[in-house]
C-alpha positions in Angstrom: 35.0 -259.9 -8.0 37.6 -260.1 -5.3 37.9 -256.6 -3.9 41.0 -255.6 -2.0 40.5 -254.4 1.6 43.0 -251.6 1.3 43.9 -249.8 -1.9 46.7 -247.1 -2.1 47.1 -244.7 -5.0 50.2 -242.8 -6.1 48.6 -240.3 -8.6 51.6 -239.5 -10.8 51.4 -237.4 -14.0 49.3 -234.3 -13.3 52.1 -231.9 -14.5 53.0 -233.9 -17.5 49.3 -234.2 -18.5 49.1 -230.4 -18.4 52.4 -229.8 -20.2 51.4 -232.1 -23.1 48.4 -229.9 -23.6 50.2 -226.6 -23.3 48.5 -225.8 -20.0 49.8 -224.5 -16.6 50.8 -227.2 -14.1 48.1 -226.1 -11.6 45.4 -227.1 -14.2 46.8 -230.6 -14.2 46.6 -230.7 -10.4 43.0 -229.4 -10.5 42.0 -232.0 -13.0 43.7 -234.7 -10.8 41.6 -233.5 -7.9 38.4 -233.9 -10.0 39.5 -237.3 -11.1 40.0 -238.5 -7.5 36.5 -237.4 -6.7 35.2 -239.8 -9.3 37.5 -242.6 -8.1 36.4 -242.1 -4.5 32.7 -242.5 -5.6 33.6 -245.8 -7.4 35.7 -247.1 -4.5 32.6 -246.6 -2.2 30.4 -248.4 -4.8 32.8 -251.3 -4.8 32.8 -251.3 -1.0 36.6 -250.9 -0.7 37.1 -250.6 3.0 40.3 -248.5 3.1 41.5 -246.1 0.5 44.8 -244.2 0.8 45.8 -241.4 -1.5 49.2 -239.7 -1.8 48.0 -236.1 -2.2 51.4 -234.5 -1.9 54.9 -235.6 -1.2 57.3 -233.6 1.0 59.2 -232.6 -2.2 56.0 -231.4 -3.8 55.6 -228.7 -1.3 59.2 -227.9 -0.5 61.1 -228.1 -3.8 58.6 -227.0 -6.5 58.1 -223.4 -7.7 56.4 -221.2 -5.1 53.6 -220.3 -7.5 52.8 -223.9 -8.2 52.8 -224.8 -4.5 50.5 -221.9 -3.8 48.0 -223.2 -6.4 48.3 -226.7 -4.9 47.4 -225.3 -1.5 44.4 -223.5 -3.0 43.2 -226.7 -4.7 43.7 -228.7 -1.5 41.8 -226.1 0.6 38.9 -226.0 -1.8 38.7 -229.8 -1.9 38.8 -230.4 1.8 36.2 -227.8 2.4 33.9 -229.5 -0.1 34.7 -232.9 1.2 33.6 -231.9 4.8 30.1 -231.4 3.5 30.0 -234.1 0.8 26.8 -236.2 1.3 28.4 -239.4 0.1 31.1 -239.2 2.7 28.5 -238.9 5.5 26.1 -241.4 4.0 28.8 -244.0 3.6 30.3 -243.3 7.0 33.8 -242.5 5.8 36.4 -241.6 8.4 38.9 -239.2 6.9 42.5 -238.9 8.2 45.5 -236.9 6.9 49.0 -238.0 7.6 52.4 -236.4 7.0 54.0 -233.1 7.8 51.1 -230.9 6.8 50.7 -229.3 10.2 54.3 -228.1 9.9 54.2 -226.9 6.3 50.7 -226.0 5.2 49.1 -222.5 5.6 46.6 -222.0 8.4 43.5 -221.7 6.2 44.3 -225.1 4.6 45.1 -226.7 8.0 41.7 -225.4 9.2 40.0 -227.1 6.3 41.8 -230.4 7.0 41.0 -230.2 10.7 37.3 -229.6 9.9 36.9 -232.7 7.7 38.8 -234.8 10.2 36.6 -233.6 13.1 33.3 -234.1 11.1 34.1 -237.7 10.2 36.0 -238.9 13.3 33.2 -241.1 14.6 32.6 -243.0 11.3 33.9 -246.5 10.9 32.4 -248.0 7.7 35.2 -246.8 5.5 38.6 -245.2 6.0 40.0 -242.5 3.6 43.5 -241.5 4.3 45.3 -238.6 2.6 49.1 -238.5 2.7 50.1 -234.8 2.7 53.7 -233.5 2.8 54.4 -237.2 3.2 57.7 -239.1 2.8 57.9 -242.7 3.8 61.5 -242.5 5.0 60.5 -239.7 7.4 57.7 -241.9 8.7 60.2 -244.8 9.3 62.8 -242.6 10.9 60.3 -241.1 13.3 59.2 -244.6 14.2 62.7 -245.7 15.0 63.2 -242.6 17.1 60.1 -243.4 19.1 61.3 -247.0 19.7 64.7 -245.7 20.8 63.2 -243.0 23.1 60.9 -245.5 24.8 63.5 -248.2 24.9 61.2 -250.6 23.1 62.4 -253.9 21.6 62.3 -253.8 17.9 59.6 -256.2 16.7 57.1 -256.3 13.8 54.3 -255.3 16.2 56.3 -252.5 17.8 57.3 -251.0 14.5 53.7 -251.0 13.2 52.4 -249.5 16.4 54.8 -246.5 16.1 54.1 -245.7 12.4 51.8 -242.8 11.4 49.7 -245.6 9.8 49.5 -247.6 13.1 45.8 -248.2 12.8 45.6 -248.9 9.1 45.7 -252.5 7.7 48.4 -253.5 5.3 48.0 -252.3 1.7 46.6 -255.1 -0.5 46.8 -253.2 -3.8 49.1 -250.3 -4.8 48.2 -248.4 -7.9 50.7 -246.0 -9.5 49.8 -243.9 -12.6 52.0 -242.1 -15.0 54.6 -244.8 -15.4 56.0 -244.5 -18.9 58.1 -247.6 -19.0 59.6 -247.0 -15.6 57.4 -248.6 -12.9 58.8 -247.6 -9.5 58.0 -246.5 -6.0 59.0 -243.2 -4.5 60.4 -241.8 -1.2 59.8 -245.1 0.7 56.1 -244.9 0.1 54.4 -246.7 3.0 57.4 -249.1 3.0 56.2 -251.2 5.9 52.5 -251.4 4.9 53.3 -252.3 1.2 55.7 -255.2 2.0 53.3 -257.7 0.5 51.2 -255.5 -1.7 50.1 -256.4 -5.2 51.4 -253.7 -7.6 49.6 -252.1 -10.6 51.4 -249.6 -12.9 49.6 -247.6 -15.5 51.2 -245.5 -18.2 48.1 -243.2 -18.1 48.7 -239.9 -16.3 46.4 -239.6 -13.3 44.0 -237.1 -14.9 43.4 -239.8 -17.6 43.0 -242.7 -15.1 39.3 -242.7 -14.9 36.6 -245.0 -13.4 37.0 -247.5 -16.3 40.7 -247.7 -15.7 40.2 -248.1 -12.0 37.6 -250.9 -12.5 40.0 -252.7 -14.9 42.7 -252.6 -12.2 40.3 -254.2 -9.7 39.6 -257.0 -12.2 43.3 -257.5 -12.7 43.7 -257.8 -8.9 40.9 -260.3 -8.7 42.8 -262.6 -11.1 45.9 -262.7 -9.0 47.0 -265.2 -6.4 48.5 -263.6 -3.4 51.2 -265.7 -1.8 52.5 -263.3 0.8 55.8 -265.0 0.9 54.4 -268.5 1.4 
């Protein structure tokens, strides 16, 4: 099977999954975190080199009800603390990075958990796992343009890439978005530069229902495609 080098996931549908079951939104988010653990294990088994996961958009943490955001932070903190000591991460040599405005917006205890996992995995190079937290793609591009202007750099493909938050990540080969009920779309300029030639996969399943079997099927679908990259 032709495995993509870099897979990005937009995990939509946690809240709708919970609502359909008469559950609180935070239960959907917790179930989504559990689902991602399973997908990470499968991604490592498939030897996917780079995996990027949109953990929280900027709107998720600035515009949603305070109680829901507080639960989100608790789920994130628990997950990152466990991830720092997760054997499969260290056995597989997974370098973990977190990009976005999390240092500006997250509580200190959560930031400490994130810093811990980054520090403990910083010397690994077999795999790259990137979390986008309090992330907005338009913010990333605006900051890139501001850097170029400040440094009086000529605008080129290379200069733009070198000034993105994702400067040392390869282009995204395969973008998966879940929870698309007849409306496949992107959001908030998601990795707009890095997904310019990405293959796209949209699933109507909410993320908590997008399990290992669904993930494997998406990889098979990718394998059957011919990537032309504009040629």
